[in-house]
HTML snippet that shows the backbone in 3Dmol.js (N, CA, C, O; Angstrom):
<script src="https://3Dmol.org/build/3Dmol-min.js"></script>
<div id="view" style="width:600px;height:400px;position:relative"></div>
<script>
const pdb = `
ATOM      1  N   UNK A   1     -47.679 -39.201 -55.328  1.00  0.00           N
ATOM      2  CA  UNK A   1     -48.334 -40.475 -55.105  1.00  0.00           C
ATOM      3  C   UNK A   1     -47.311 -41.601 -55.267  1.00  0.00           C
ATOM      4  O   UNK A   1     -46.460 -41.558 -56.155  1.00  0.00           O
ATOM      5  N   UNK A   2     -47.406 -42.574 -54.425  1.00  0.00           N
ATOM      6  CA  UNK A   2     -46.499 -43.705 -54.480  1.00  0.00           C
ATOM      7  C   UNK A   2     -47.220 -44.925 -55.012  1.00  0.00           C
ATOM      8  O   UNK A   2     -48.437 -45.051 -54.874  1.00  0.00           O
ATOM      9  N   UNK A   3     -46.470 -45.813 -55.615  1.00  0.00           N
ATOM     10  CA  UNK A   3     -47.028 -47.063 -56.099  1.00  0.00           C
ATOM     11  C   UNK A   3     -47.943 -46.873 -57.287  1.00  0.00           C
ATOM     12  O   UNK A   3     -47.968 -45.815 -57.915  1.00  0.00           O
ATOM     13  N   UNK A   4     -48.689 -47.910 -57.580  1.00  0.00           N
ATOM     14  CA  UNK A   4     -49.634 -47.892 -58.699  1.00  0.00           C
ATOM     15  C   UNK A   4     -50.958 -48.467 -58.208  1.00  0.00           C
ATOM     16  O   UNK A   4     -51.194 -49.668 -58.337  1.00  0.00           O
ATOM     17  N   UNK A   5     -51.835 -47.616 -57.641  1.00  0.00           N
ATOM     18  CA  UNK A   5     -53.057 -48.129 -57.017  1.00  0.00           C
ATOM     19  C   UNK A   5     -54.051 -48.740 -58.007  1.00  0.00           C
ATOM     20  O   UNK A   5     -54.736 -49.701 -57.657  1.00  0.00           O
ATOM     21  N   UNK A   6     -54.149 -48.215 -59.227  1.00  0.00           N
ATOM     22  CA  UNK A   6     -55.091 -48.773 -60.199  1.00  0.00           C
ATOM     23  C   UNK A   6     -54.652 -50.180 -60.597  1.00  0.00           C
ATOM     24  O   UNK A   6     -55.472 -51.095 -60.670  1.00  0.00           O
ATOM     25  N   UNK A   7     -53.365 -50.344 -60.851  1.00  0.00           N
ATOM     26  CA  UNK A   7     -52.842 -51.664 -61.213  1.00  0.00           C
ATOM     27  C   UNK A   7     -53.021 -52.652 -60.059  1.00  0.00           C
ATOM     28  O   UNK A   7     -53.359 -53.814 -60.283  1.00  0.00           O
ATOM     29  N   UNK A   8     -52.800 -52.199 -58.847  1.00  0.00           N
ATOM     30  CA  UNK A   8     -52.986 -53.067 -57.685  1.00  0.00           C
ATOM     31  C   UNK A   8     -54.430 -53.483 -57.492  1.00  0.00           C
ATOM     32  O   UNK A   8     -54.709 -54.630 -57.144  1.00  0.00           O
ATOM     33  N   UNK A   9     -55.363 -52.543 -57.718  1.00  0.00           N
ATOM     34  CA  UNK A   9     -56.781 -52.864 -57.572  1.00  0.00           C
ATOM     35  C   UNK A   9     -57.239 -53.855 -58.636  1.00  0.00           C
ATOM     36  O   UNK A   9     -57.968 -54.799 -58.330  1.00  0.00           O
ATOM     37  N   UNK A  10     -56.823 -53.650 -59.869  1.00  0.00           N
ATOM     38  CA  UNK A  10     -57.201 -54.571 -60.944  1.00  0.00           C
ATOM     39  C   UNK A  10     -56.592 -55.941 -60.712  1.00  0.00           C
ATOM     40  O   UNK A  10     -57.264 -56.957 -60.888  1.00  0.00           O
ATOM     41  N   UNK A  11     -55.333 -55.980 -60.320  1.00  0.00           N
ATOM     42  CA  UNK A  11     -54.668 -57.264 -60.063  1.00  0.00           C
ATOM     43  C   UNK A  11     -55.324 -57.998 -58.904  1.00  0.00           C
ATOM     44  O   UNK A  11     -55.528 -59.210 -58.973  1.00  0.00           O
ATOM     45  N   UNK A  12     -55.655 -57.276 -57.841  1.00  0.00           N
ATOM     46  CA  UNK A  12     -56.316 -57.902 -56.703  1.00  0.00           C
ATOM     47  C   UNK A  12     -57.690 -58.427 -57.056  1.00  0.00           C
ATOM     48  O   UNK A  12     -58.076 -59.506 -56.607  1.00  0.00           O
ATOM     49  N   UNK A  13     -58.437 -57.675 -57.858  1.00  0.00           N
ATOM     50  CA  UNK A  13     -59.757 -58.122 -58.282  1.00  0.00           C
ATOM     51  C   UNK A  13     -59.668 -59.387 -59.127  1.00  0.00           C
ATOM     52  O   UNK A  13     -60.419 -60.337 -58.906  1.00  0.00           O
ATOM     53  N   UNK A  14     -58.757 -59.403 -60.087  1.00  0.00           N
ATOM     54  CA  UNK A  14     -58.607 -60.589 -60.937  1.00  0.00           C
ATOM     55  C   UNK A  14     -58.130 -61.794 -60.135  1.00  0.00           C
ATOM     56  O   UNK A  14     -58.594 -62.912 -60.360  1.00  0.00           O
ATOM     57  N   UNK A  15     -57.209 -61.575 -59.202  1.00  0.00           N
ATOM     58  CA  UNK A  15     -56.742 -62.677 -58.370  1.00  0.00           C
ATOM     59  C   UNK A  15     -57.882 -63.227 -57.520  1.00  0.00           C
ATOM     60  O   UNK A  15     -58.010 -64.442 -57.370  1.00  0.00           O
ATOM     61  N   UNK A  16     -58.704 -62.352 -56.966  1.00  0.00           N
ATOM     62  CA  UNK A  16     -59.843 -62.801 -56.173  1.00  0.00           C
ATOM     63  C   UNK A  16     -60.848 -63.582 -56.998  1.00  0.00           C
ATOM     64  O   UNK A  16     -61.390 -64.584 -56.530  1.00  0.00           O
ATOM     65  N   UNK A  17     -61.104 -63.134 -58.226  1.00  0.00           N
ATOM     66  CA  UNK A  17     -62.031 -63.858 -59.100  1.00  0.00           C
ATOM     67  C   UNK A  17     -61.505 -65.249 -59.439  1.00  0.00           C
ATOM     68  O   UNK A  17     -62.232 -66.237 -59.328  1.00  0.00           O
ATOM     69  N   UNK A  18     -60.245 -65.324 -59.850  1.00  0.00           N
ATOM     70  CA  UNK A  18     -59.673 -66.615 -60.211  1.00  0.00           C
ATOM     71  C   UNK A  18     -59.549 -67.541 -58.995  1.00  0.00           C
ATOM     72  O   UNK A  18     -59.722 -68.753 -59.120  1.00  0.00           O
ATOM     73  N   UNK A  19     -59.252 -66.980 -57.834  1.00  0.00           N
ATOM     74  CA  UNK A  19     -59.165 -67.800 -56.631  1.00  0.00           C
ATOM     75  C   UNK A  19     -60.532 -68.372 -56.266  1.00  0.00           C
ATOM     76  O   UNK A  19     -60.640 -69.551 -55.928  1.00  0.00           O
ATOM     77  N   UNK A  20     -61.564 -67.555 -56.330  1.00  0.00           N
ATOM     78  CA  UNK A  20     -62.897 -68.064 -55.988  1.00  0.00           C
ATOM     79  C   UNK A  20     -63.370 -69.112 -56.978  1.00  0.00           C
ATOM     80  O   UNK A  20     -63.986 -70.100 -56.577  1.00  0.00           O
ATOM     81  N   UNK A  21     -63.097 -68.922 -58.272  1.00  0.00           N
ATOM     82  CA  UNK A  21     -63.484 -69.920 -59.268  1.00  0.00           C
ATOM     83  C   UNK A  21     -62.715 -71.220 -59.048  1.00  0.00           C
ATOM     84  O   UNK A  21     -63.296 -72.303 -59.122  1.00  0.00           O
ATOM     85  N   UNK A  22     -61.425 -71.120 -58.781  1.00  0.00           N
ATOM     86  CA  UNK A  22     -60.631 -72.338 -58.555  1.00  0.00           C
ATOM     87  C   UNK A  22     -61.071 -73.077 -57.298  1.00  0.00           C
ATOM     88  O   UNK A  22     -61.142 -74.306 -57.303  1.00  0.00           O
ATOM     89  N   UNK A  23     -61.367 -72.357 -56.228  1.00  0.00           N
ATOM     90  CA  UNK A  23     -61.816 -73.017 -55.005  1.00  0.00           C
ATOM     91  C   UNK A  23     -63.155 -73.711 -55.215  1.00  0.00           C
ATOM     92  O   UNK A  23     -63.398 -74.780 -54.654  1.00  0.00           O
ATOM     93  N   UNK A  24     -64.024 -73.107 -56.024  1.00  0.00           N
ATOM     94  CA  UNK A  24     -65.311 -73.753 -56.311  1.00  0.00           C
ATOM     95  C   UNK A  24     -65.128 -74.981 -57.209  1.00  0.00           C
ATOM     96  O   UNK A  24     -65.771 -76.006 -56.984  1.00  0.00           O
ATOM     97  N   UNK A  25     -64.265 -74.891 -58.217  1.00  0.00           N
ATOM     98  CA  UNK A  25     -64.058 -76.020 -59.118  1.00  0.00           C
ATOM     99  C   UNK A  25     -63.397 -77.200 -58.420  1.00  0.00           C
ATOM    100  O   UNK A  25     -63.695 -78.353 -58.735  1.00  0.00           O
ATOM    101  N   UNK A  26     -62.509 -76.924 -57.483  1.00  0.00           N
ATOM    102  CA  UNK A  26     -61.826 -77.993 -56.759  1.00  0.00           C
ATOM    103  C   UNK A  26     -62.687 -78.564 -55.634  1.00  0.00           C
ATOM    104  O   UNK A  26     -62.321 -79.567 -55.021  1.00  0.00           O
ATOM    105  N   UNK A  27     -63.821 -77.933 -55.360  1.00  0.00           N
ATOM    106  CA  UNK A  27     -64.709 -78.430 -54.325  1.00  0.00           C
ATOM    107  C   UNK A  27     -64.274 -78.077 -52.918  1.00  0.00           C
ATOM    108  O   UNK A  27     -64.715 -78.716 -51.963  1.00  0.00           O
ATOM    109  N   UNK A  28     -63.429 -77.088 -52.764  1.00  0.00           N
ATOM    110  CA  UNK A  28     -62.958 -76.692 -51.439  1.00  0.00           C
ATOM    111  C   UNK A  28     -63.806 -75.598 -50.810  1.00  0.00           C
ATOM    112  O   UNK A  28     -63.743 -75.386 -49.599  1.00  0.00           O
ATOM    113  N   UNK A  29     -64.598 -74.901 -51.619  1.00  0.00           N
ATOM    114  CA  UNK A  29     -65.405 -73.790 -51.134  1.00  0.00           C
ATOM    115  C   UNK A  29     -66.752 -73.872 -51.840  1.00  0.00           C
ATOM    116  O   UNK A  29     -66.787 -73.983 -53.066  1.00  0.00           O
ATOM    117  N   UNK A  30     -67.862 -73.822 -51.107  1.00  0.00           N
ATOM    118  CA  UNK A  30     -69.163 -73.928 -51.773  1.00  0.00           C
ATOM    119  C   UNK A  30     -69.509 -72.648 -52.538  1.00  0.00           C
ATOM    120  O   UNK A  30     -68.984 -71.574 -52.243  1.00  0.00           O
ATOM    121  N   UNK A  31     -70.383 -72.777 -53.505  1.00  0.00           N
ATOM    122  CA  UNK A  31     -70.831 -71.641 -54.301  1.00  0.00           C
ATOM    123  C   UNK A  31     -71.857 -70.851 -53.484  1.00  0.00           C
ATOM    124  O   UNK A  31     -72.985 -71.301 -53.285  1.00  0.00           O
ATOM    125  N   UNK A  32     -71.456 -69.684 -53.022  1.00  0.00           N
ATOM    126  CA  UNK A  32     -72.351 -68.801 -52.293  1.00  0.00           C
ATOM    127  C   UNK A  32     -71.936 -67.354 -52.537  1.00  0.00           C
ATOM    128  O   UNK A  32     -71.005 -67.094 -53.299  1.00  0.00           O
ATOM    129  N   UNK A  33     -72.611 -66.428 -51.905  1.00  0.00           N
ATOM    130  CA  UNK A  33     -72.322 -65.007 -52.154  1.00  0.00           C
ATOM    131  C   UNK A  33     -70.945 -64.591 -51.670  1.00  0.00           C
ATOM    132  O   UNK A  33     -70.317 -63.713 -52.263  1.00  0.00           O
ATOM    133  N   UNK A  34     -70.474 -65.206 -50.608  1.00  0.00           N
ATOM    134  CA  UNK A  34     -69.146 -64.848 -50.099  1.00  0.00           C
ATOM    135  C   UNK A  34     -68.073 -65.187 -51.119  1.00  0.00           C
ATOM    136  O   UNK A  34     -67.144 -64.407 -51.329  1.00  0.00           O
ATOM    137  N   UNK A  35     -68.195 -66.331 -51.745  1.00  0.00           N
ATOM    138  CA  UNK A  35     -67.162 -66.736 -52.701  1.00  0.00           C
ATOM    139  C   UNK A  35     -67.262 -65.960 -54.004  1.00  0.00           C
ATOM    140  O   UNK A  35     -66.246 -65.718 -54.654  1.00  0.00           O
ATOM    141  N   UNK A  36     -68.474 -65.564 -54.399  1.00  0.00           N
ATOM    142  CA  UNK A  36     -68.633 -64.862 -55.671  1.00  0.00           C
ATOM    143  C   UNK A  36     -68.314 -63.378 -55.532  1.00  0.00           C
ATOM    144  O   UNK A  36     -67.667 -62.805 -56.409  1.00  0.00           O
ATOM    145  N   UNK A  37     -68.751 -62.751 -54.454  1.00  0.00           N
ATOM    146  CA  UNK A  37     -68.551 -61.311 -54.288  1.00  0.00           C
ATOM    147  C   UNK A  37     -67.516 -60.964 -53.220  1.00  0.00           C
ATOM    148  O   UNK A  37     -66.788 -59.982 -53.357  1.00  0.00           O
ATOM    149  N   UNK A  38     -67.451 -61.761 -52.169  1.00  0.00           N
ATOM    150  CA  UNK A  38     -66.601 -61.425 -51.030  1.00  0.00           C
ATOM    151  C   UNK A  38     -65.114 -61.534 -51.305  1.00  0.00           C
ATOM    152  O   UNK A  38     -64.361 -60.609 -51.004  1.00  0.00           O
ATOM    153  N   UNK A  39     -64.681 -62.645 -51.871  1.00  0.00           N
ATOM    154  CA  UNK A  39     -63.251 -62.828 -52.129  1.00  0.00           C
ATOM    155  C   UNK A  39     -62.695 -61.832 -53.144  1.00  0.00           C
ATOM    156  O   UNK A  39     -61.625 -61.271 -52.904  1.00  0.00           O
ATOM    157  N   UNK A  40     -63.371 -61.587 -54.266  1.00  0.00           N
ATOM    158  CA  UNK A  40     -62.837 -60.578 -55.185  1.00  0.00           C
ATOM    159  C   UNK A  40     -62.755 -59.171 -54.574  1.00  0.00           C
ATOM    160  O   UNK A  40     -61.788 -58.449 -54.815  1.00  0.00           O
ATOM    161  N   UNK A  41     -63.755 -58.783 -53.794  1.00  0.00           N
ATOM    162  CA  UNK A  41     -63.719 -57.459 -53.171  1.00  0.00           C
ATOM    163  C   UNK A  41     -62.642 -57.406 -52.097  1.00  0.00           C
ATOM    164  O   UNK A  41     -61.960 -56.391 -51.950  1.00  0.00           O
ATOM    165  N   UNK A  42     -62.485 -58.489 -51.349  1.00  0.00           N
ATOM    166  CA  UNK A  42     -61.431 -58.546 -50.340  1.00  0.00           C
ATOM    167  C   UNK A  42     -60.054 -58.400 -50.968  1.00  0.00           C
ATOM    168  O   UNK A  42     -59.227 -57.629 -50.482  1.00  0.00           O
ATOM    169  N   UNK A  43     -59.802 -59.138 -52.049  1.00  0.00           N
ATOM    170  CA  UNK A  43     -58.502 -59.058 -52.694  1.00  0.00           C
ATOM    171  C   UNK A  43     -58.325 -57.758 -53.467  1.00  0.00           C
ATOM    172  O   UNK A  43     -57.192 -57.314 -53.659  1.00  0.00           O
ATOM    173  N   UNK A  44     -59.413 -57.134 -53.915  1.00  0.00           N
ATOM    174  CA  UNK A  44     -59.323 -55.806 -54.516  1.00  0.00           C
ATOM    175  C   UNK A  44     -58.797 -54.815 -53.484  1.00  0.00           C
ATOM    176  O   UNK A  44     -57.917 -54.009 -53.788  1.00  0.00           O
ATOM    177  N   UNK A  45     -59.329 -54.873 -52.272  1.00  0.00           N
ATOM    178  CA  UNK A  45     -58.875 -53.968 -51.214  1.00  0.00           C
ATOM    179  C   UNK A  45     -57.443 -54.270 -50.779  1.00  0.00           C
ATOM    180  O   UNK A  45     -56.667 -53.354 -50.506  1.00  0.00           O
ATOM    181  N   UNK A  46     -57.094 -55.552 -50.714  1.00  0.00           N
ATOM    182  CA  UNK A  46     -55.718 -55.917 -50.361  1.00  0.00           C
ATOM    183  C   UNK A  46     -54.747 -55.443 -51.432  1.00  0.00           C
ATOM    184  O   UNK A  46     -53.692 -54.895 -51.112  1.00  0.00           O
ATOM    185  N   UNK A  47     -55.094 -55.648 -52.701  1.00  0.00           N
ATOM    186  CA  UNK A  47     -54.233 -55.185 -53.793  1.00  0.00           C
ATOM    187  C   UNK A  47     -54.097 -53.678 -53.806  1.00  0.00           C
ATOM    188  O   UNK A  47     -53.008 -53.156 -54.046  1.00  0.00           O
ATOM    189  N   UNK A  48     -55.185 -52.970 -53.552  1.00  0.00           N
ATOM    190  CA  UNK A  48     -55.147 -51.506 -53.500  1.00  0.00           C
ATOM    191  C   UNK A  48     -54.280 -51.027 -52.347  1.00  0.00           C
ATOM    192  O   UNK A  48     -53.492 -50.094 -52.504  1.00  0.00           O
ATOM    193  N   UNK A  49     -54.420 -51.659 -51.198  1.00  0.00           N
ATOM    194  CA  UNK A  49     -53.616 -51.272 -50.038  1.00  0.00           C
ATOM    195  C   UNK A  49     -52.137 -51.540 -50.231  1.00  0.00           C
ATOM    196  O   UNK A  49     -51.300 -50.711 -49.876  1.00  0.00           O
ATOM    197  N   UNK A  50     -51.813 -52.693 -50.793  1.00  0.00           N
ATOM    198  CA  UNK A  50     -50.401 -53.004 -51.033  1.00  0.00           C
ATOM    199  C   UNK A  50     -49.797 -52.090 -52.094  1.00  0.00           C
ATOM    200  O   UNK A  50     -48.623 -51.728 -52.012  1.00  0.00           O
ATOM    201  N   UNK A  51     -50.596 -51.719 -53.083  1.00  0.00           N
ATOM    202  CA  UNK A  51     -50.085 -50.833 -54.131  1.00  0.00           C
ATOM    203  C   UNK A  51     -49.866 -49.419 -53.616  1.00  0.00           C
ATOM    204  O   UNK A  51     -48.987 -48.714 -54.112  1.00  0.00           O
ATOM    205  N   UNK A  52     -50.642 -48.995 -52.640  1.00  0.00           N
ATOM    206  CA  UNK A  52     -50.482 -47.645 -52.103  1.00  0.00           C
ATOM    207  C   UNK A  52     -49.194 -47.505 -51.284  1.00  0.00           C
ATOM    208  O   UNK A  52     -48.602 -46.426 -51.247  1.00  0.00           O
ATOM    209  N   UNK A  53     -48.759 -48.576 -50.634  1.00  0.00           N
ATOM    210  CA  UNK A  53     -47.560 -48.497 -49.801  1.00  0.00           C
ATOM    211  C   UNK A  53     -46.316 -49.008 -50.499  1.00  0.00           C
ATOM    212  O   UNK A  53     -45.219 -48.911 -49.949  1.00  0.00           O
ATOM    213  N   UNK A  54     -46.462 -49.552 -51.701  1.00  0.00           N
ATOM    214  CA  UNK A  54     -45.322 -50.140 -52.405  1.00  0.00           C
ATOM    215  C   UNK A  54     -44.404 -49.050 -52.955  1.00  0.00           C
ATOM    216  O   UNK A  54     -44.875 -48.125 -53.616  1.00  0.00           O
ATOM    217  N   UNK A  55     -43.123 -49.147 -52.694  1.00  0.00           N
ATOM    218  CA  UNK A  55     -42.176 -48.155 -53.231  1.00  0.00           C
ATOM    219  C   UNK A  55     -41.701 -48.535 -54.620  1.00  0.00           C
ATOM    220  O   UNK A  55     -40.507 -48.750 -54.828  1.00  0.00           O
ATOM    221  N   UNK A  56     -42.618 -48.622 -55.576  1.00  0.00           N
ATOM    222  CA  UNK A  56     -42.248 -48.999 -56.925  1.00  0.00           C
ATOM    223  C   UNK A  56     -41.870 -47.767 -57.733  1.00  0.00           C
ATOM    224  O   UNK A  56     -42.290 -46.654 -57.416  1.00  0.00           O
ATOM    225  N   UNK A  57     -41.090 -47.966 -58.759  1.00  0.00           N
ATOM    226  CA  UNK A  57     -40.692 -46.869 -59.628  1.00  0.00           C
ATOM    227  C   UNK A  57     -39.186 -46.708 -59.638  1.00  0.00           C
ATOM    228  O   UNK A  57     -38.464 -47.410 -58.931  1.00  0.00           O
ATOM    229  N   UNK A  58     -38.735 -45.788 -60.438  1.00  0.00           N
ATOM    230  CA  UNK A  58     -37.301 -45.580 -60.573  1.00  0.00           C
ATOM    231  C   UNK A  58     -36.696 -44.855 -59.387  1.00  0.00           C
ATOM    232  O   UNK A  58     -35.550 -45.117 -59.024  1.00  0.00           O
ATOM    233  N   UNK A  59     -37.428 -43.969 -58.792  1.00  0.00           N
ATOM    234  CA  UNK A  59     -36.873 -43.181 -57.710  1.00  0.00           C
ATOM    235  C   UNK A  59     -36.091 -42.003 -58.255  1.00  0.00           C
ATOM    236  O   UNK A  59     -36.202 -41.686 -59.439  1.00  0.00           O
ATOM    237  N   UNK A  60     -35.309 -41.352 -57.422  1.00  0.00           N
ATOM    238  CA  UNK A  60     -34.565 -40.169 -57.834  1.00  0.00           C
ATOM    239  C   UNK A  60     -33.271 -40.508 -58.565  1.00  0.00           C
ATOM    240  O   UNK A  60     -32.845 -39.751 -59.437  1.00  0.00           O
ATOM    241  N   UNK A  61     -32.642 -41.621 -58.230  1.00  0.00           N
ATOM    242  CA  UNK A  61     -31.337 -41.946 -58.814  1.00  0.00           C
ATOM    243  C   UNK A  61     -31.447 -42.508 -60.225  1.00  0.00           C
ATOM    244  O   UNK A  61     -30.518 -42.340 -61.015  1.00  0.00           O
ATOM    245  N   UNK A  62     -32.541 -43.165 -60.568  1.00  0.00           N
ATOM    246  CA  UNK A  62     -32.634 -43.844 -61.846  1.00  0.00           C
ATOM    247  C   UNK A  62     -32.962 -42.946 -63.021  1.00  0.00           C
ATOM    248  O   UNK A  62     -32.763 -43.358 -64.164  1.00  0.00           O
ATOM    249  N   UNK A  63     -33.456 -41.739 -62.794  1.00  0.00           N
ATOM    250  CA  UNK A  63     -33.901 -40.901 -63.886  1.00  0.00           C
ATOM    251  C   UNK A  63     -32.834 -40.024 -64.496  1.00  0.00           C
ATOM    252  O   UNK A  63     -33.088 -39.396 -65.524  1.00  0.00           O
ATOM    253  N   UNK A  64     -31.653 -39.950 -63.913  1.00  0.00           N
ATOM    254  CA  UNK A  64     -30.621 -39.035 -64.385  1.00  0.00           C
ATOM    255  C   UNK A  64     -29.647 -39.671 -65.365  1.00  0.00           C
ATOM    256  O   UNK A  64     -28.752 -38.981 -65.853  1.00  0.00           O
ATOM    257  N   UNK A  65     -29.779 -40.928 -65.668  1.00  0.00           N
ATOM    258  CA  UNK A  65     -28.839 -41.616 -66.543  1.00  0.00           C
ATOM    259  C   UNK A  65     -29.291 -41.448 -67.988  1.00  0.00           C
ATOM    260  O   UNK A  65     -30.435 -41.756 -68.324  1.00  0.00           O
ATOM    261  N   UNK A  66     -28.399 -40.962 -68.837  1.00  0.00           N
ATOM    262  CA  UNK A  66     -28.718 -40.779 -70.247  1.00  0.00           C
ATOM    263  C   UNK A  66     -28.262 -42.004 -71.039  1.00  0.00           C
ATOM    264  O   UNK A  66     -27.248 -42.610 -70.693  1.00  0.00           O
ATOM    265  N   UNK A  67     -28.983 -42.380 -72.085  1.00  0.00           N
ATOM    266  CA  UNK A  67     -28.560 -43.525 -72.895  1.00  0.00           C
ATOM    267  C   UNK A  67     -27.225 -43.248 -73.573  1.00  0.00           C
ATOM    268  O   UNK A  67     -26.984 -42.138 -74.046  1.00  0.00           O
ATOM    269  N   UNK A  68     -26.378 -44.231 -73.620  1.00  0.00           N
ATOM    270  CA  UNK A  68     -25.078 -44.098 -74.261  1.00  0.00           C
ATOM    271  C   UNK A  68     -23.983 -43.596 -73.336  1.00  0.00           C
ATOM    272  O   UNK A  68     -22.835 -43.468 -73.760  1.00  0.00           O
ATOM    273  N   UNK A  69     -24.309 -43.311 -72.089  1.00  0.00           N
ATOM    274  CA  UNK A  69     -23.314 -42.843 -71.136  1.00  0.00           C
ATOM    275  C   UNK A  69     -22.555 -44.046 -70.589  1.00  0.00           C
ATOM    276  O   UNK A  69     -23.178 -44.995 -70.114  1.00  0.00           O
ATOM    277  N   UNK A  70     -21.209 -44.029 -70.644  1.00  0.00           N
ATOM    278  CA  UNK A  70     -20.453 -45.169 -70.112  1.00  0.00           C
ATOM    279  C   UNK A  70     -20.577 -45.244 -68.592  1.00  0.00           C
ATOM    280  O   UNK A  70     -20.615 -44.222 -67.907  1.00  0.00           O
ATOM    281  N   UNK A  71     -20.637 -46.463 -68.084  1.00  0.00           N
ATOM    282  CA  UNK A  71     -20.750 -46.663 -66.640  1.00  0.00           C
ATOM    283  C   UNK A  71     -19.360 -46.635 -66.020  1.00  0.00           C
ATOM    284  O   UNK A  71     -18.367 -46.983 -66.659  1.00  0.00           O
ATOM    285  N   UNK A  72     -19.314 -46.218 -64.775  1.00  0.00           N
ATOM    286  CA  UNK A  72     -18.033 -46.171 -64.051  1.00  0.00           C
ATOM    287  C   UNK A  72     -17.629 -47.597 -63.700  1.00  0.00           C
ATOM    288  O   UNK A  72     -18.463 -48.419 -63.321  1.00  0.00           O
ATOM    289  N   UNK A  73     -16.326 -47.877 -63.834  1.00  0.00           N
ATOM    290  CA  UNK A  73     -15.816 -49.186 -63.505  1.00  0.00           C
ATOM    291  C   UNK A  73     -15.288 -49.169 -62.083  1.00  0.00           C
ATOM    292  O   UNK A  73     -14.639 -48.212 -61.660  1.00  0.00           O
ATOM    293  N   UNK A  74     -15.570 -50.228 -61.354  1.00  0.00           N
ATOM    294  CA  UNK A  74     -15.061 -50.306 -59.977  1.00  0.00           C
ATOM    295  C   UNK A  74     -13.684 -50.952 -59.991  1.00  0.00           C
ATOM    296  O   UNK A  74     -13.443 -51.920 -60.713  1.00  0.00           O
ATOM    297  N   UNK A  75     -12.805 -50.414 -59.197  1.00  0.00           N
ATOM    298  CA  UNK A  75     -11.435 -50.968 -59.095  1.00  0.00           C
ATOM    299  C   UNK A  75     -11.311 -51.676 -57.776  1.00  0.00           C
ATOM    300  O   UNK A  75     -11.110 -51.045 -56.738  1.00  0.00           O
ATOM    301  N   UNK A  76     -11.430 -52.978 -57.811  1.00  0.00           N
ATOM    302  CA  UNK A  76     -11.318 -53.769 -56.582  1.00  0.00           C
ATOM    303  C   UNK A  76     -10.109 -54.641 -56.625  1.00  0.00           C
ATOM    304  O   UNK A  76      -9.847 -55.381 -55.677  1.00  0.00           O
TER     305      UNK A  76
END
`;
const viewer = $3Dmol.createViewer("view");
viewer.addModel(pdb, "pdb");
viewer.setStyle({}, {cartoon: {color: "spectrum"}});
viewer.zoomTo();
viewer.render();
</script>
């Protein structure tokens, strides 16, 4: 599995909630079902989708380094 889908879904949901509350408080979006339920669910799906395709993590090269190992110096 790639990325972190649970973290992306939670982050998207929270972003959608805060965005809808801010838009309502600033008077840019009226209080209705779309703003209360639609935006958080939309951003939950966007966050989940972005987290599924995100190449996050150490990868293969980052896991082989042991602590205390001296790094190679480049001679330029």
